[in-house]
Structures are given as structure tokens and as C-alpha cells.
N, C-alpha and C positions, 0 to 999 in steps of 0.2 A: 513520672519518674524522676527522682532526684538525680542531679547532675554533680559530678566531682571533678577536681583535678587531682592527679597523682605526683606526689613529690618523693624523690628517693632521698632519703637522708645519708648523712656521711657513713653511717654503719651498715648501709645496704638496705634498712628496712624502707617500707613503703608507708606513706602517710597519705590519706585521702582527706581533701578539703572540699566542704560541701559548697556548692554555689546556690546563690538565690537569683530569681528572675528579675526581682524589684528591689531597689535601695529603699530601705526603710528610714524615714525622716529622723534624724538625730543620730545616726551612726555613720562610720567612716567605712569606705569601701575602696577596693581597687578591681578594675574591670578585667575580664578574662574573655577573650574571643575564642569561643568553642568551635569544634570541627563542623557543627550544623550551621555555621554562619551567625548564630546568635550570640550576642555579648551578655554575659552573665557577670555576677559580682560576688567576691570574697569579702567577708566581713573583717574588719580591723579592730583590734581592742587593745587593752594594756595586759602587761604581765600579770596583774593581779586579777584579771577575770578568770572566775572558777572554770570555765570550759575553754580557755585559751589552749591553743596548741603551743608545742615548742618551737615553732618556725617562726623566724624573725624576718621582718621586712626593714630592709636598710634604707635610710635617706642619708644621702652625701657621706656614705661609709659609716653612719652611726645607727646603732640598732634602735629603731623609733616605734615599730609596731610589732605586736604578734598577730597571728591570725587566730580570728576567734570563730569557734564552731558554734553557729547560730542555732537557738532553739526555735525552729520554724514553726510559726502559727499562721496558716494561711489568711492572707488579709481579705477584707471584704472591699469589692471594687465597686465604684459608682461610675456608671457611663453616663456623661450629661447628656440630657435630652431636652426637647422644649416642646410645648403645645401652646401655639399663639403666644402670649406674653407669660408664659409660666416656664420655669427652669427646674432642672434636677431630674428627680425619678419620682414616679407615681404609678401604682398599679391597682387603682382604686376607680370604681365607676367608669366614665367614659373618659377620664384623664389618665391615659396610659401613655407613658412617655418615658424615655431614658431606659436604664437597666441597672440592677443590682446583681452582682454574683458573689455567692457566698454568705455565711451566717456567722454569728459569734455566740458565746456562751457566756451566761452570767448564772453563778451559782449552780453550775452543771445543767442549765436549762437552755435550750437553744431560742437564740433571739433573732427573729427575721424583721428587716427593715421593709415597710410596705410603702412608705413615701417620705422623700425629703425634697420638698418642693418650695421654691422661692416665687412668690407672686407678690411684686413690689407693693408695699415695704416687708410683706410678712413672710416668715418661712414657717412651714408646717412639717413636723416630724412624726410620723407614725411607726409603731413598733408593735409586733406580737411577741409575747414571752410564753413559750410552750407550757400548756397547763394552767395559765393564770387568767382569771376573767374578773379580778377585783384588786383593789389596792392603788397606789400611787407611786410613780418613780419620778426620780430626777434623771436628766440624761445631758452629757456634755458631748456634742457632736462635732467633729473634727473632719474637715477635707484636706488632704494632703496630696500636693503635686510634687512627686520625688524627683522628677528631672529638673524642676525649676527651684527645687529646695524652698517650697513655699507651702504654707498653710493657713487655714482660717478656721475659727470655731465659734460655736454658738451654744448657750446653755437654756434647757428647758427645765422648769420646775413645775412640779404638782400635776404631772402628767396622769389624768384619770384613765381608767378603762371606759371605753364607750362601746356600749352593746351593738349599736348600729353599724359600727366599722369593725367590731370584734377586735379592738386593738386599743393600745395606749396612744393618746394623741397629746401633742403639744404644739403650741403656737407662740412665735416670739417675732418682734419687729427687727428689722435689719436695715439700717440706713446707710451704712458704709462700712469701711475697714476692709481687711484682708479676704474675709469670706465672700463679701459682696461682689469681689472681683472675679470669683469662680462663675458667677451666673451671668454669662455674656454670650451673645450669638458666637462669638469667635471660639468659645469652648466648647460648642456642641460637637458631640462625638468623642471628645477626649475622656480618658479614663483616669479616674483619681482612686486614692485608697481613702475610705471611709472608716473612720475610728470612732467607737461609740463607748463612752464610759458611763455606766449607769448605775444607781443606787437606789434601793426600795426605801420609801418612808414607812 
């Protein structure tokens, strides 16, 4: 169930501001401690935002931000898992570790992530596209840690449908960079947002 805070305007009208559970990378927020003890977030934006409210946030007495009513699309979450020297998420064969919650859509079709696995130095990304058993996809996969304001990405090209896995499969090498830092023992059990941008060739 969505959470809101209610604000009484000068004319006596009530205005409801929707809160989100997780900060999305790239946006500004202010925290709200709710009655259930959980801190949630109201999104901030500029007055030119099409879905901004007329409630202003002042900073040092100057109108700085308006409250932006977010168009909420539930994110896909990755819980970092491991199996021996493999990290990420896998739901194939005997290599089952980590967790993915949620799906996303592409051209009105549901896309399910079956694997995002780091096995040094390779990253394997496997996805199922509802109703598709042929063709080729490109995918840019980004892991986001909203609490640390950190992200890392990797690009997979020419992902062909492979009948033995009943999915589109991509492999890429990863030697370093921000994404490499996600696949560490210290991050096992942590929850990240996984953002996938795909295009069909």
C-alpha cells in the first residue's frame, strides 16, 4: 500500500504527497520518518516538472525545490548472493544463489532476469522475454546502490536466444571499475536496484 504525508495548505485544503521506500539514483529527496518507524522519501524537483506540486521547500529562506509527485515504477531488486567463487544471482541448474525480485517490461512484454553472475573475469547475463524464442538483443545492465549513491554498468551485445537455457544469453569480461566493486564477499546479502535497458536488433 502506498504511503503519503498530508499537508494542509494556507487555504485549508489537504494535499497528499506520495512517499517512496527507496531513493532512485539521480533524483533528490528529503526523508520522512513515518509512524511505523520506517524512513521513507519525498522526491524533490524543479517548478518546471510536469507533475510537480505547488508545495515549496525552502533552503535558507529561499524557495529552492518543489515536491515532485513521482510516477512510481516498482524497481527490480538484486540480492547479492554467492556460490564458491561466483557472485550475483543465478537460477539455473545447480548454480542457484542470490535473489531477484520483480520484473520489467519491454514493448509491453514481461522480461525476467534469470542470471546475473560474475565469475572472474566474466559476467553472464541471462533474460527471458515473454513469448520470444528467437532474435537478438543488446542489453545495458546497471547495478545501483542508492544508499551509497553508487552505480556500475556493463553492456552486452548480440544476445542470441539459446534453446538449452530457454533464454537470451550474454557474456562479457569485467576486469575492473565501479561494477567490479559490487561483486565482493562484503556485499553478500545486500540489496541493490538492477536497471536493464534493452533493444532488439
